[in-house]
VOMAR-889597 format. One record per residue (C-alpha): residue in one letter; y, z, x; residue number from 1. Coordinates in steps of 0.05 Angstrom, whole numbers. Layout:
BEGIN
{A {Y Z X} NUM}
...
This chain:
BEGIN
{M {1126 -1203 -4156} 1}
{P {1168 -1141 -4144} 2}
{N {1209 -1108 -4199} 3}
{A {1284 -1099 -4198} 4}
{M {1313 -1057 -4142} 5}
{T {1313 -982 -4150} 6}
{S {1374 -944 -4125} 7}
{M {1378 -873 -4099} 8}
{S {1429 -833 -4060} 9}
{S {1414 -812 -3989} 10}
{R {1410 -740 -4014} 11}
{E {1358 -760 -4066} 12}
{F {1321 -798 -4012} 13}
{N {1321 -739 -3965} 14}
{Q {1296 -692 -4019} 15}
{G {1244 -740 -4048} 16}
{T {1216 -787 -3995} 17}
{G {1150 -789 -4033} 18}
{D {1186 -814 -4095} 19}
{A {1222 -867 -4054} 20}
{K {1156 -891 -4023} 21}
{K {1124 -896 -4092} 22}
{A {1184 -934 -4118} 23}
{A {1181 -982 -4058} 24}
{L {1111 -1002 -4080} 25}
{N {1143 -1034 -4141} 26}
{G {1202 -1066 -4106} 27}
{P {1259 -1053 -4057} 28}
{V {1294 -985 -4059} 29}
{C {1369 -985 -4044} 30}
{I {1391 -921 -4010} 31}
{T {1465 -908 -4018} 32}
{D {1511 -867 -3974} 33}
{R {1573 -842 -4009} 34}
{G {1561 -890 -4066} 35}
{R {1556 -952 -4023} 36}
{P {1491 -989 -4007} 37}
{A {1469 -969 -3936} 38}
{F {1394 -981 -3929} 39}
{V {1336 -1015 -3963} 40}
{L {1266 -987 -3963} 41}
{L {1209 -1038 -3971} 42}
{S {1134 -1034 -3972} 43}
{F {1105 -1064 -3910} 44}
{D {1072 -1119 -3952} 45}
{H {1139 -1139 -3982} 46}
{Y {1171 -1138 -3913} 47}
{R {1116 -1185 -3887} 48}
{Q {1128 -1232 -3946} 49}
{L {1202 -1234 -3928} 50}
{L {1186 -1252 -3856} 51}
{G {1138 -1307 -3877} 52}
{D {1103 -1345 -3822} 53}
{Q {1162 -1348 -3776} 54}
{P {1145 -1349 -3702} 55}
{S {1170 -1294 -3658} 56}
{L {1226 -1307 -3608} 57}
{V {1175 -1306 -3551} 58}
{E {1132 -1358 -3588} 59}
{M {1193 -1402 -3599} 60}
{L {1214 -1398 -3526} 61}
{C {1144 -1413 -3502} 62}
{S {1138 -1474 -3547} 63}
{T {1205 -1503 -3522} 64}
{P {1191 -1563 -3478} 65}
{G {1212 -1551 -3407} 66}
{A {1222 -1476 -3417} 67}
{G {1174 -1461 -3360} 68}
{D {1215 -1505 -3313} 69}
{V {1275 -1458 -3312} 70}
{D {1286 -1420 -3248} 71}
{F {1316 -1352 -3258} 72}
{E {1326 -1299 -3206} 73}
{V {1339 -1228 -3228} 74}
{P {1389 -1196 -3181} 75}
{K {1369 -1130 -3149} 76}
{L {1402 -1070 -3180} 77}
{G {1429 -1048 -3112} 78}
{E {1473 -1110 -3109} 79}
{F {1515 -1083 -3167} 80}
{A {1511 -1008 -3157} 81}
{R {1565 -973 -3118} 82}
{P {1572 -900 -3101} 83}
{A {1616 -861 -3148} 84}
{T {1684 -840 -3122} 85}
{F {1718 -778 -3149} 86}
{D {1792 -770 -3137} 87}
């Protein structure tokens, strides 16, 4: 189980990415920008735990009954493109 969240400023992060990566092994690292939380750095293992076994969007669409029965025509780009006019 990860430890409490570590916090560092964006300046500290920029000057010590190695320290941030080491801290992320123990739990999430909150990176602040002007004192406000802006980003969270996670180890890849922790990220995968957060995702769980959720199917991807493509897997969900493929498993939807009747999804293959939808006809969809992609319009040609030329149908929408017009020459530019400069006044």
